[in-house]
N, C-alpha and C positions, 0 to 999 in steps of 0.2 A: 090498553087503551091509547095512551099518548104515543107509545112506541109503534103501535099498529098504524095509527094515523100518519105518523112520520114516515113509515115504510111505504105508504101508498102515495107519497108525493111523486108526481109524474116526472121523475128524473132518474136515469140509469146511474148506478147499478141497483137502485132500490126497486122493490117489486112494482111500485107505481110506474117506474120506467119501463118495465116489461109490458105493462098494460098499454102505455103510450106507444111503445114500439109496435105492438100488435095492431093498434088502431091505425097507425101511420102506414103499416104494411098493407092493411086491408084497403086503405085509400089509394096508395101509390103503386101497389103490387111489387115493389122492390124491397125485399126483406133487408138487405144490407144497408141501403140508404135510410130505411126506417130506424134501424138500430143506431146508425151514426147520428141521426137527428135526436133520438132519445138520449144518446150519450152526450151530445152537446148541451142538452138541457141539464144533464147531470153535472157537467163541468161548470155551467153558469151557477147552478144552485150551490155546488161545493165552494165556488169562489165567493159567493154571497155569504155563506156561513163563515168562511175563513175571514173575510173582511170584517164582518160584524163581531166575530170572536176576538180578533186582534184589537179592534178599536175599543171594544168593551174592556178588554184586559188592560189596555193602556190608560183607560179612565177609571180603573179600579173596580170594575163591575164583576170580576171573577168569571169571565166567559172564555177562558183559554181552552177549556174542553170543547166548546162549540167550534172554536177555530181549528182544533186538531181533527174533529169530526169532518169539518169542511175540507180539510187537506186530504184526508183519506178518501172521501167521496169523490173529490176532483181527480185524484190519481186513478181511482178505479174507473171513473167515467172516461178519462183520457185513454186508458188501455182498451176499453171497449170500443171507443171511436176509431182508434188506429186499426184495430182488428177488422171492424166493419168496413172501413174505407179500403183496406187491403183486399178483403174478400170481394167488394164491389168492383175494384179494379181488375182483379183476377177473373171475375165472372165474364168480363167482356174481352179479356186478352186472349190471344192465340197461343197454343203450345209453342209454336215456332218462335214467336217474339219473346217468350218467357225463358226459353232454354239457353243453356251454354252450349256452344258448338263443340262437337268432338273434333279434336285435331290429331296430330301425329302421335301414334303409340309410343310409350316410353318403357324402360325396363325398371324392374324393382331395384331397390337399394339407393336410388337417387335422393339426395337431401332436399329439404325445402329450399335451401339456397340455390341448388341446381335447378329446381323447378322454377324458381323466380327468374333465373337467367333465361330459361326457355320461354317464359311467358312474356319476356320483354317486348316482343314484336306485336303483341296483341293489345288492341285498345279496349276490348271488352273481356270480361271473365270467360274463360274457356275451360274445357274438361279434357284431360289426357287419359286415354285407355292405357291400362298397364298390362304389359305382356306377362302371361303366366306360363307354367309348364305345358299347359294344353290350350294354347290360344290366349285370348284376352281374359285376364284374371280379376279385373276390377277397374275402377275409375277414380281419378283424383282430380278435384276441381282446383283451378288456380286461386280460388278464394281462400284456400288453406294458408296461403302465404300471409295475407293480412291477419288471419286468425292466429298465426304463430308469432310469438314475441321475437324480435330480431336476434337476441342472443342465442335462441334455440334453433334458428334456421340452419346453422352450419352443422348441427348434430342430429336433428330429427330427420328421419327418413320417411318417404311418402308411404311406405308399407304400413306404417302405424296410423295413417290418416286416410287411407283409401276406402272407398265404398266397395264391398265385395259384390261379386256377381249375383249372389243369392239375395242380396238386399234390394236389388233393382226391380222395379215393376215396369214392364213394357207399355208403351203408349204410342199410338199413331200420331204423326205430326199434324194431321188434320182434325184430331179430336178436339172437342170443346173443353176448355179448362174445368168447368163445373163437373163434367163427366169424369175427367181424370182425377179430380180431387175426391169425388164421391167413391170411386173405386179404390183409391189409395186409403181412404178412411176405412172402407170395408175390409181391405186386406191388411191393414196395419202397416202400410208402407209409407216411407217419406222420400224415397229416391226413385226417380223415373228415368228410364232409358228410352229416348225418343227414336223412332224409326219411321221410314216411309212405307208406302204401300208395297214396295218390293222387298222389304225387310232390311234395307240398308240402315245402319246405325248413324244417326245424325247429331244427336245432342243429349245432354243430361239436364235434368230439372230436379232441384231440391225443394221440397214442400216443407215449410215451417210447421211444427206441431200445432201451434195455435190456429193455423189457417185451415187445417183439415179436421180439427176437432168438431164433434157434432154440435 
């Protein structure tokens, strides 16, 4: 009874938030913006519970549990909002503006520190094709540098961090991002090799798991 009524409060991630999101989606026709608005309602409701819980606890009313519930609700709502806003941004972005440009091919065995030196001349993240025994054997993004702790950069080699050719899904530079994401979800792929209409390889695109989930 009470739990069911609480769960139907129109604030994500509660079930009532799903109902609110569906209503907003029907009204605005933008699914991601509707989810983001429902999540903002969840953040507000969670903050309200948190505030009431903390004030009540300080006054000796024993409402700390309510505050903790508000904290968890707000955290869940924030995660939903960030995902919805990211999806909304991607839905209007182009593949070309989202990809890392492919630059000069490099050989296997290079350390992350060596890759860092090679990346010094680029102001944006780039991706390096890796030469294999039979042509290009994979891709390593310059973002692995920041992902690798400085003490490990002198010893870790790019071979351990590269994306293998079989892991890459091809996509045309002119494709719409929602189409690319839908195909990646269907194929279970996270890594995209971008090419032009002539088949020339132009860039690399990494799709975060949370953004291609159904």
